[in-house]
C-alpha positions in Angstrom: 15.5 -12.3 58.7 12.2 -11.5 60.3 9.5 -14.0 61.0 6.5 -13.5 58.7 3.0 -14.4 59.4 1.3 -16.7 56.9 -0.5 -14.2 54.7 -2.0 -16.3 52.0 -5.5 -16.3 53.6 -7.6 -13.4 52.3 -9.3 -11.6 55.2 -10.8 -8.4 53.7 -12.9 -7.7 50.7 -11.4 -5.4 48.0 -12.9 -3.9 44.9 -11.2 -3.6 41.5 -12.4 -0.6 39.4 -10.3 -0.3 36.3 -6.7 -0.6 37.4 -7.5 0.9 40.8 -7.8 -1.2 44.0 -10.0 0.1 46.8 -10.1 -1.1 50.4 -13.4 0.0 51.8 -12.8 -1.5 55.2 -9.5 0.2 55.8 -10.0 3.8 57.1 -7.6 6.6 58.0 -8.2 9.4 60.4 -6.0 11.9 62.1 -5.6 9.4 65.0 -4.2 6.8 62.6 -5.6 3.8 60.6 -8.0 1.2 61.6 -8.9 -2.1 59.8 -12.1 -3.7 61.2 -11.9 -7.4 61.9 -13.0 -9.6 59.1 -16.0 -11.9 59.5 -14.8 -15.4 60.4 -16.2 -18.5 61.7 -15.6 -19.0 65.5 -14.2 -22.3 64.5 -11.6 -20.9 62.2 -8.1 -22.2 63.1 -6.6 -18.8 62.4 -8.6 -16.6 64.8 -6.4 -17.5 67.7 -9.5 -17.3 70.0 -9.6 -13.5 70.0 -10.4 -10.7 67.6 -6.9 -9.1 67.5 -7.5 -7.5 64.1 -10.5 -5.7 65.3 -8.5 -4.0 68.1 -5.7 -2.8 65.8 -4.8 0.8 65.0 -2.0 1.9 62.8 0.3 5.0 63.1 3.2 6.2 61.1 6.5 6.2 62.9 7.3 9.8 63.7 9.6 11.4 66.3 6.9 11.1 69.0 6.5 7.4 68.3 10.1 6.4 68.1 10.0 5.1 71.7 7.1 2.8 70.7 9.2 1.3 67.8 12.2 1.0 70.1 10.1 -0.9 72.7 8.7 -3.3 70.0 12.1 -4.0 68.5 13.9 -4.4 71.8 11.3 -6.8 73.2 12.1 -10.6 73.3 11.9 -11.9 69.7 12.0 -8.4 68.2 14.2 -7.5 65.2 16.8 -5.8 67.2 19.6 -7.5 65.3 18.8 -5.6 62.1 16.6 -2.6 63.0 15.1 -2.8 59.5 18.3 -1.5 57.9 18.8 -4.4 55.5 17.5 -2.3 52.6 18.6 1.1 53.9 22.0 2.8 53.5 24.2 3.0 56.6 26.1 6.2 57.4 29.7 6.3 56.2 32.0 4.3 58.4 29.1 2.5 60.2 29.2 -1.3 60.4 26.3 -3.4 59.3 27.3 -6.0 61.9 26.8 -3.4 64.7 23.2 -3.5 65.9 23.6 -0.3 67.9 24.8 1.5 64.8 21.8 0.3 62.8 19.4 1.4 65.5 21.0 4.9 65.6 20.9 5.1 61.8 17.2 4.3 61.8 16.5 6.7 64.6 18.4 9.4 62.7 16.0 9.0 59.8 13.0 9.4 62.0 14.5 12.5 63.7 15.0 14.0 60.3 11.4 13.4 59.3 12.1 10.7 56.8 9.2 8.2 56.5 10.2 4.6 57.5 7.0 2.8 58.1 3.9 2.1 60.3 3.3 0.5 63.7 0.3 -1.6 64.5 -1.1 -1.1 68.0 -3.3 -3.5 70.0 -5.2 -1.8 72.8 -2.7 1.1 72.6 0.4 -1.0 72.8 2.9 -1.3 69.8 2.4 -4.8 68.5 3.5 -5.1 64.9 5.6 -3.3 62.2 5.5 -2.7 58.5 8.3 -1.0 56.6 6.7 1.2 53.9 8.4 4.3 52.6 9.3 6.1 49.4 11.4 3.8 47.3 14.2 6.4 46.9 14.8 6.2 50.7 16.0 2.6 50.3 19.0 1.0 48.6 18.5 -0.6 45.2 15.6 -3.1 45.7 15.8 -4.4 42.2 12.4 -2.9 41.4 10.9 -1.8 38.1 11.8 1.5 36.5 9.0 2.3 34.1 8.2 5.3 32.0 6.4 7.9 34.0 7.8 6.8 37.3 8.6 9.9 39.4 11.1 9.1 42.1 8.9 10.5 44.9 5.7 8.8 43.6 6.8 5.2 44.0 6.8 3.7 47.5 8.0 0.3 48.6 6.9 -2.3 51.1 9.9 -4.2 52.3 9.4 -5.8 55.7 6.9 -7.0 58.2 7.3 -8.1 61.8 4.5 -9.7 63.9 5.5 -11.1 67.3 4.9 -14.8 67.7 1.8 -14.6 70.0 -0.1 -12.5 67.4 0.7 -14.6 64.3 -1.9 -16.5 62.3 -4.6 -14.0 63.3 -4.6 -11.7 60.2 -2.3 -9.0 61.7 0.1 -8.9 58.9 -2.7 -8.8 56.3 -4.1 -5.8 58.1 -0.6 -4.2 58.2 -0.4 -4.5 54.4 -3.8 -2.9 54.0 -2.9 0.0 56.3 0.4 0.4 54.3 -1.6 0.9 51.1 -3.7 3.6 52.8 -0.6 5.2 54.3 1.3 5.4 51.0 -1.7 6.7 49.1 -2.4 9.4 51.7 1.2 10.6 51.5 1.1 11.1 47.8 2.3 7.8 46.4 1.0 6.9 43.0 2.5 3.4 42.9 3.2 0.9 45.7 5.9 -1.7 44.9 6.6 -4.9 46.8 9.1 -7.7 46.6 7.5 -10.9 48.0 8.5 -14.5 47.6 6.8 -17.8 46.9 5.5 -19.8 49.9 8.3 -22.3 49.7 11.1 -19.7 49.5 13.9 -20.4 52.0 14.8 -16.7 52.3 13.3 -13.2 52.2 10.1 -14.4 53.8 10.0 -11.2 55.9 9.1 -9.4 52.6 5.8 -11.3 52.3 4.2 -13.9 50.0 3.2 -13.4 46.3 -0.3 -14.9 46.9 -1.1 -12.3 49.5 -0.1 -9.3 47.4 -1.9 -10.8 44.4 -5.1 -11.1 46.5 -4.9 -7.4 47.3 -4.6 -6.4 43.6 -0.8 -6.2 43.2 0.4 -7.3 39.8 3.7 -8.9 39.0 6.0 -6.8 36.7 9.3 -8.5 37.0 11.7 -10.3 39.3 14.6 -9.2 41.6 17.2 -11.8 42.0 16.3 -15.5 41.9 13.5 -15.5 44.6 11.8 -12.1 44.9 9.0 -11.1 42.6 8.5 -7.4 41.9 4.8 -6.6 42.2 3.0 -3.2 41.9 -0.3 -1.7 42.9 -1.5 1.6 41.3 -2.8 4.0 43.9 
């Protein structure tokens, strides 16, 4: 499993209008996404002494950014053991215990133009990852299947990776906000997530309930014994 930054601390204001959640501080441009740094006391124990969040930009992983994802995952402490294929189908005959096979399977998706997620960059360097993509590109996540759900309209957030030096600085929270913008801008009508409680011994890489709730996600069910199914209308 991936390490997960403690996300329970709200860092950005959001507005609820009806059932819609808006993130006025998270903006998208042709160059990517940016989430301005939240206002915090200089004495906050979670600032880490530098405004990392204010230097973050986000980009979808496309063919021309595969090398950046590869560099982040292959770095010390990176998720090179799983290549974020836990919830994705492997090619026929490929072994889930083979890291190289998982890497090749993920790269194949990127080369085919299949959405897989977004990278967070600090000062132009790939620094963090969020797996967000159409739900029908994953294996069965145990999500909700409600009347009116079109397969292509429901996207899923399934994984976060933040390197240890950048944790506890709001990076993962910013990744989630950028994931919302990314899914919405690509036609998603619903964003689904599968977070766990703070004391969960597993699946922590999928996020914490309190964080998603703070961003307007609402619980609609459970998946297994630990994961909560939460949704945000877009």
